[in-house]
C-alpha positions as CSV (number, residue, x, y, z in Angstrom):
1,M,-122.0,42.0,-16.6
2,L,-123.7,42.5,-13.2
3,Y,-121.7,41.1,-10.1
4,Q,-123.2,41.1,-6.6
5,Y,-120.7,41.8,-3.5
6,I,-121.9,40.1,0.2
7,I,-119.6,41.7,2.6
8,H,-119.3,40.5,6.0
9,V,-119.8,43.3,8.5
10,P,-118.7,42.5,11.8
11,L,-120.9,43.6,14.5
12,T,-118.3,42.3,17.4
13,Y,-114.5,42.6,17.9
14,N,-112.7,39.4,18.4
15,D,-112.8,39.6,22.3
16,G,-116.9,39.5,21.9
17,S,-117.2,43.1,22.4
18,P,-119.7,45.2,20.4
19,I,-118.0,47.6,18.0
20,E,-119.7,50.8,18.4
21,P,-122.7,52.1,16.5
22,E,-120.7,55.1,15.5
23,K,-117.9,52.7,13.6
24,L,-120.5,50.9,11.5
25,A,-122.5,53.8,10.5
26,E,-118.9,55.4,9.2
27,F,-118.6,52.2,7.3
28,I,-121.8,52.2,6.1
29,V,-122.1,55.7,4.6
30,E,-118.5,55.5,3.1
31,I,-120.4,52.2,1.5
32,E,-123.4,54.7,0.5
33,D,-121.3,57.4,-0.7
34,R,-118.9,55.3,-3.1
35,F,-121.5,52.9,-4.5
36,G,-124.4,54.7,-4.6
37,G,-126.4,52.1,-2.2
38,Y,-126.7,48.6,-0.8
39,T,-129.3,46.2,0.8
40,R,-128.6,45.0,4.4
41,S,-129.6,41.5,6.0
42,R,-132.0,42.7,9.2
43,S,-130.9,39.8,10.9
44,T,-127.3,39.1,12.4
45,W,-125.2,35.6,11.6
46,D,-123.4,33.8,13.8
47,G,-120.1,32.8,12.8
48,Y,-116.9,30.8,13.5
49,W,-113.3,29.7,12.2
50,K,-110.3,28.6,13.0
51,E,-106.5,29.9,12.4
52,E,-103.3,28.2,12.7
53,I,-100.3,30.2,14.0
54,Q,-96.8,29.5,14.8
55,E,-95.9,30.9,17.9
56,D,-92.6,30.2,19.6
57,G,-91.7,27.5,17.2
58,Q,-95.2,26.0,18.3
59,N,-98.1,25.8,16.3
60,R,-101.4,26.8,17.8
61,T,-104.8,27.3,16.6
62,I,-106.7,30.8,17.7
63,E,-110.3,30.0,17.5
64,Y,-113.0,32.9,16.6
65,R,-116.5,33.7,16.7
66,D,-118.1,36.6,15.1
67,T,-121.6,37.9,14.9
68,I,-121.8,40.0,11.5
69,M,-124.4,41.4,9.0
70,L,-124.6,41.1,5.8
71,L,-124.6,43.7,3.1
72,F,-125.6,43.4,-0.5
73,I,-123.9,45.7,-3.3
74,D,-124.5,45.3,-7.1
75,G,-122.1,46.8,-9.5
76,S,-119.5,46.2,-11.8
77,E,-116.3,43.8,-11.5
78,E,-114.2,47.3,-11.6
79,I,-115.9,47.9,-8.0
80,K,-114.4,44.9,-6.5
81,S,-110.8,46.9,-5.8
82,E,-112.3,49.2,-4.6
83,L,-114.3,47.2,-2.0
84,Q,-111.0,45.4,-0.9
85,D,-109.6,48.6,-0.3
86,L,-112.3,49.8,1.6
87,S,-112.8,46.5,3.6
88,S,-108.9,46.0,4.2
89,R,-109.0,49.5,6.1
90,Y,-112.1,49.0,8.3
91,A,-110.8,45.3,9.2
92,S,-107.8,46.9,11.1
93,N,-110.6,49.5,12.6
94,F,-113.0,46.8,13.4
95,R,-109.9,45.2,15.2
96,Q,-110.7,42.1,12.8
97,R,-107.9,39.7,10.6
98,K,-110.3,40.9,7.5
99,I,-114.1,41.4,6.5
100,Y,-115.0,38.8,4.6
101,I,-116.0,39.7,0.9
102,K,-117.6,37.3,-1.9
103,Y,-119.4,37.7,-5.2
104,H,-121.4,36.3,-8.0
105,V,-122.6,37.5,-11.4
106,V,-126.1,37.8,-11.1
107,E,-128.4,37.3,-13.9
108,E,-131.4,39.8,-14.0
109,I,-134.9,38.8,-15.4
């Protein structure tokens, strides 16, 4: 069965400053090397999400605004764990809580 993985690659840190092009290039080259290719959206997407945290016994809401690009990778279900490992490693490099990945089954015609 073929799956399509969609990676929401952050282009900005959580403070809104741009992630250095070298860091993004390193991420993309690693995807090329490990998975044999990808498809990239030429557009950027803006995202927004909130997180409830508890700090000093008080509940607090943190709001995040992101600019992302989408990378699409087609592959087997077996690459899911590799993608999870890769996204965890780069999430800290990009100073993100996580890099969002979703996937679905693809039927070829």
